[in-house]
C-alpha positions in Angstrom: -8.2 7.2 6.5 -6.8 9.6 9.1 -3.3 9.9 7.7 -2.7 13.3 9.4 0.4 13.9 7.2 1.8 10.4 7.4 3.5 9.3 4.2 4.8 5.9 5.3 3.0 4.0 2.5 4.5 6.2 -0.2 7.8 6.7 1.4 9.0 3.2 2.4 9.3 0.8 -0.6 5.7 -0.2 -0.5 5.6 -1.8 -3.9 3.0 0.7 -5.3 1.6 -1.0 -8.4 -0.7 0.4 -11.0 -4.1 -1.1 -11.9 -5.2 -0.2 -15.4 -8.4 -2.3 -14.8 -9.3 0.2 -12.1 -8.7 3.3 -14.2 -5.0 3.9 -13.8 -3.7 5.4 -17.0 -0.3 3.7 -17.0 1.2 6.0 -19.6 0.5 9.0 -17.4 2.8 7.8 -14.7 6.6 7.2 -14.4 6.6 3.4 -14.0 8.4 0.2 -14.5 7.2 -3.3 -15.6 8.5 -6.3 -13.8 8.5 -9.4 -15.9 7.7 -12.5 -13.9 6.2 -15.8 -15.2 4.4 -16.4 -11.9 2.7 -13.1 -11.5 2.5 -11.8 -15.1 3.8 -8.3 -15.7 2.9 -6.1 -12.8 3.5 -2.4 -13.4 4.9 -0.4 -10.5 5.3 3.3 -9.9 8.9 4.3 -10.0 10.6 4.7 -6.7 13.8 6.5 -5.8 16.9 4.6 -4.6 15.7 4.7 -1.0 12.2 3.4 -1.9 10.2 6.6 -1.9 7.6 7.1 -4.6 8.9 9.5 -7.2 5.7 11.5 -6.7 6.2 12.1 -3.0 7.3 15.7 -2.4 8.2 17.7 0.7 4.5 18.5 1.3 3.1 15.1 0.4 1.8 13.6 -2.9 2.5 15.8 -5.9 -0.1 14.0 -8.0 -2.8 13.7 -5.4 -5.7 14.6 -7.7 -4.7 11.8 -10.1 -3.1 9.3 -7.7 -3.4 5.6 -8.6 -6.2 3.4 -7.4 -4.0 1.7 -4.9 -3.1 5.1 -3.3 -6.8 6.1 -3.2 -7.9 2.9 -1.5 -5.0 1.9 0.7 -5.7 1.9 4.4 -2.8 0.9 6.6 -5.1 0.1 9.5 -7.0 -2.5 7.6 -3.8 -3.8 5.9 -2.4 -4.4 9.4 -5.6 -6.1 10.8 -6.3 -8.3 7.8 -2.9 -9.9 7.5 -1.6 -12.4 10.1 1.7 -11.5 11.7 3.6 -14.1 9.6 2.3 -12.7 6.4 3.2 -9.2 7.5 6.7 -10.4 8.3 7.0 -12.2 4.9 5.9 -9.0 3.0 8.6 -7.0 4.8 11.3 -9.7 4.1 10.3 -9.7 0.4 10.5 -5.9 0.2 6.8 -5.6 -0.7 5.8 -3.7 2.4 7.7 -2.1 5.2 7.6 -2.4 9.0 6.9 1.3 9.2 3.7 1.0 7.3 2.5 -1.8 9.6 3.5 0.2 12.6 1.5 3.2 11.3 -1.5 1.0 10.8 -1.3 -0.5 14.3 -0.9 3.0 15.8 -4.2 4.1 14.1 -6.3 1.1 14.9 -8.4 3.0 17.4 -9.7 5.2 14.6 -11.5 2.2 13.0 -15.1 1.7 13.9 -16.2 -1.5 15.5 -17.9 -2.5 12.3 -14.7 -1.8 10.3 -12.7 -3.9 12.7 -15.1 -6.8 12.4 -15.0 -6.6 8.6 -11.2 -6.9 8.8 -11.2 -9.8 11.2 -13.9 -11.6 9.1 -11.7 -11.1 6.0 -8.6 -12.4 7.8 -10.6 -15.5 8.9 -12.0 -16.0 5.4 -8.6 -15.8 3.7 -6.3 -17.4 6.2 -8.3 -20.1 8.0 
């Protein structure tokens, strides 16, 4: 992913959750558990009052070598392409994503290969048709 210094996904209340099943060692991160009957008990990285990940420093991620699975795999370009506009809008309204992250993804779409674009469109059609 060509982030080129962009930190929108870690700096704008993105709902960064931990995934122990993918190797995230929950106890090694500052986190919070959200108790919710519908979704179980998702575990989120702590964020500052303004929604920035607590591990985001002046020069980027301060735990880059041990960043969570979501941070290692997230691609704002694919996030933008896979989700229909209404779903993107809903995620923003719910505070689970930010408009800035979707804007960053849209701005970088040209850096996706034709094959990657097709995979995203296929996923969108599979999930949302």
